[in-house]
N, C-alpha and C positions, 0 to 999 in steps of 0.2 A: 846429682844433688841440685836443688833449686836455689838460686841466688836470692837471699832475703830481700835485697834491694829491688828485685823485679817481682816479688810476690805482691799480690793485690791485698792491701789492707783497707779496712773501712772503719768509720767512726761516726757516731750519732750523738749529738748533745742537745741540751735545752738550756736557755738562759733568758734573762729579762733585760730589756733596754734600761739603762740607768735613768733615773728621774730627771736629771739635768741634761740629758742628751737631746739634741735637736733631731726630730724624726727624719730630717733630710739626710742624716748620716747614713741611713740605710742604703741609699743610692750609691754613696761613696764606698760602702762595704762591698756591695755587689760588683761595682766597677773594678775595685782593687782585686777582689777575689778572682774575677774572670781573667784579668791580666796575669796575675801570679800563677793561677792554676794552669793556664795554657802552657806556660813555660816549664811547668813541673810535672806534667802528666797526671794532674789531679782533676777529677770530675765530681759533680755533686749537685745538691739542691739546698737552697736556703728558703725556709718558710718563715714569714713574719706576720703576726696578727695585730700589730699596733702596740703590743706590750711585750710579747715573748718571741724569741727566736728558736727555731729548731733547724739544725743543719746536719745533713748527711754528706760526708765527703769520703772519697775513695781514691786510692793511688798507691804508688810505691813508697817505701821507706828509703831514705830518711826524710824525703820531702814532706810526707804526710805528718810525720812527727814534728818537724819544724813548724808546719802550718798550725797544728794543734796548739803548740806552745804560744804562737803569736795570737791565736784566737783567745786562749785563756787569759793572756795578759792585756787584751784590749779593754780600755777603760769605758768603752761605750756600752758595755753590758755587765751585769752582775748575776750572781747565783748560778754560775756555770755548773752544769751537772752532766756527767757522762751517762748516757743511756745505753750505749752499745759500742763495743770495740771488738774488732775481729782481725785476726791475722790469717792470711791465706783464704780470702773470700773467693768463692767460685767464679764469679763474673761481675763485671761492672753493671750497676743498675741505671746509671745516668751517663753513659759513655758519650752521648751526643751533646752534653752541656758541660762547659768548663765550670759554670755555676748557674744552674737554673734558679729562677727566683719566683716565688709565689707569695702574694699578699692575700691572706684569708681574713674574712670578716668575723668569723666566729672564734672567740678565744677558747672555747671549750675543747676544741680538738687538741691544741698544743698543751693545754693544762692536763688533759687526760693522758696524753703521751708522756708527759713529765713524771707521771706516777708509775710508769713501767720501767723495767730494766731488761737488758739483753734482747733475746728473740721476741719477747712480748712488745717491747718498744718499737722494734723494727716492723713487727706485724701491724702496729697502730699506724706507722708511717705508710705502709703499703695500702692500708684501708683508706687512707686519705687521698692517695694519688688519683683515683678516678674523679674525685670531687674538685680537683685543682685544674686551673688553666695555667699550665706551666709555660713560662716565657724564658 
């Protein structure tokens, strides 16, 4: 029997930066995420287009669940929308990054992704990956 805590879970969401948030907060978000994720076995990708966030995270429970709760409660963004959640994902998609970060110029990509759910949202993310300079 597989230990739930060791199963790979993944989560994809979309949100928008709050109108009163300083754009400089994004650097703090990335730095905090990288430090926390390294200690918790979480990996992923944060995409920001100047208005919207899209984040894919993967890792073991309960660490991933705790992180999702912290993200949902973060006052620097609004309109949090779960696009995809999976228990027992086959493999990590971003195992080399505790938190990769991409700034994209075109807001259309994340807006389109936010209209999707489940596998379709994940497919939209995968379609964007070749267009990104992931750091």
